[in-house]
N, C-alpha and C positions, 0 to 999 in steps of 0.2 A: 504494501500500500505506500504510494507517494505521500512524500510530508514535504510542507512547503517551508523554503529557507530565503530569510530576507539578504542581499548582496547590496552593500551600501558603497558610493564612489564620495571619500570625503575628500574635502574643500583643497585637499594635498592633492589631488586628483588618483588618487590609489584606491584602488576594492579592497573592501571587508566583508568577509559573512559576518554575519550578526547572531550569535553564540551567546544568549545569556549567561546559561550554566555553564561555560568554559572559564574554568579556573587558572587558568595559565596568562601568559602577557597578550597585550591588545596585538604585537606587534607578529605573534603567531598567526592570527586569523585574515593575514593581508592576503590578498590572490594574487599570487604574481607567476612569473614563466608562465605565462600564455595563456595560462586561466583570467588576466587580467582584459587581454585580448578578447577571449570570448564573452565575457563580459559585455565589450564595450561594444561585439557585434550584437548579441543577443538583444543588450539593453537599447539600440540605436538612441543613443544620447541621450538617457537615463539615467539619472543618477543613482535609483533604488532601480533594483530586479529583484523581483520574486520567483524564484524557482520551483516546480516540485522535483523531488529526488526521489529515485528507488532503485532498487536491487534486482527487478525485477521488469520486463518491459509492461508498458502503457500504455493507454489510448493517446496518440499522438504526440509519444515522448520517443526524444531523442535519444542515440545509445554514446557516449564516452568509452572505448575502449582500453583497458590497460595492456599497456608494448612493454614497459620497463617496469619493473621491480623495485624500488627503490630501500625495501623497509629496513635490509642491512647496511645502506651506507646513510645516507640523509634522511631518510625516510618519506613515506609517500609511496608517487611511482609517478611516469611520465602516464597518460591519458592522450588519444587520438580524439578529436570530431571529427570526423571522413566526411560529415555533409551536414548544411542545417538549411532547412527548410528546401530541400530540392539542391539546395548550392553547392557543391564542391568546395570544402577547406581545407583539409586534412592540416588542420590547426592541433598541435601537439603540445600539450599544456601539462605543466608540473601539481600537482595536488599534493598537498604536503601531509605532514601525521594527521592533521585536523580532521582526516576524511576517515581515519580508524577511528575516530572520537566520535564522528559523525554515524558511522554505519556499524562502528564495532568491529571494523577488519577492513581491510583494503579489497574494496570489491572488484571482480577481474572484469566489469561492465556496470556504468552507472547510468542508469535514463534518468534525464530531465526534461519537463516541457517549464516553457515559461508560461505564467500565469498572467 
């Protein structure tokens, strides 16, 4: 079942996931290394983007495929957004260890849909 998460582009023009239960430092929540580019693309200029995320496919969801596992190195992994809304992107992005906080593990595929 998809869960909705909010991503906010702060005045510094950096994207962060809004996780009220996060106990770590705010900087850990920054979306970097391609994830920020994906949010710019999906958000189409918006400063806030809400995405539904799930490990299982759901209606109108787009997959992010894990292509490199970095858990034993820096944490998280490299995911590929092959296409979005029918447009081929082949956008690679690093999703850090916070992904494991959100899902309880590093999923092989993350499905998302803009709300």
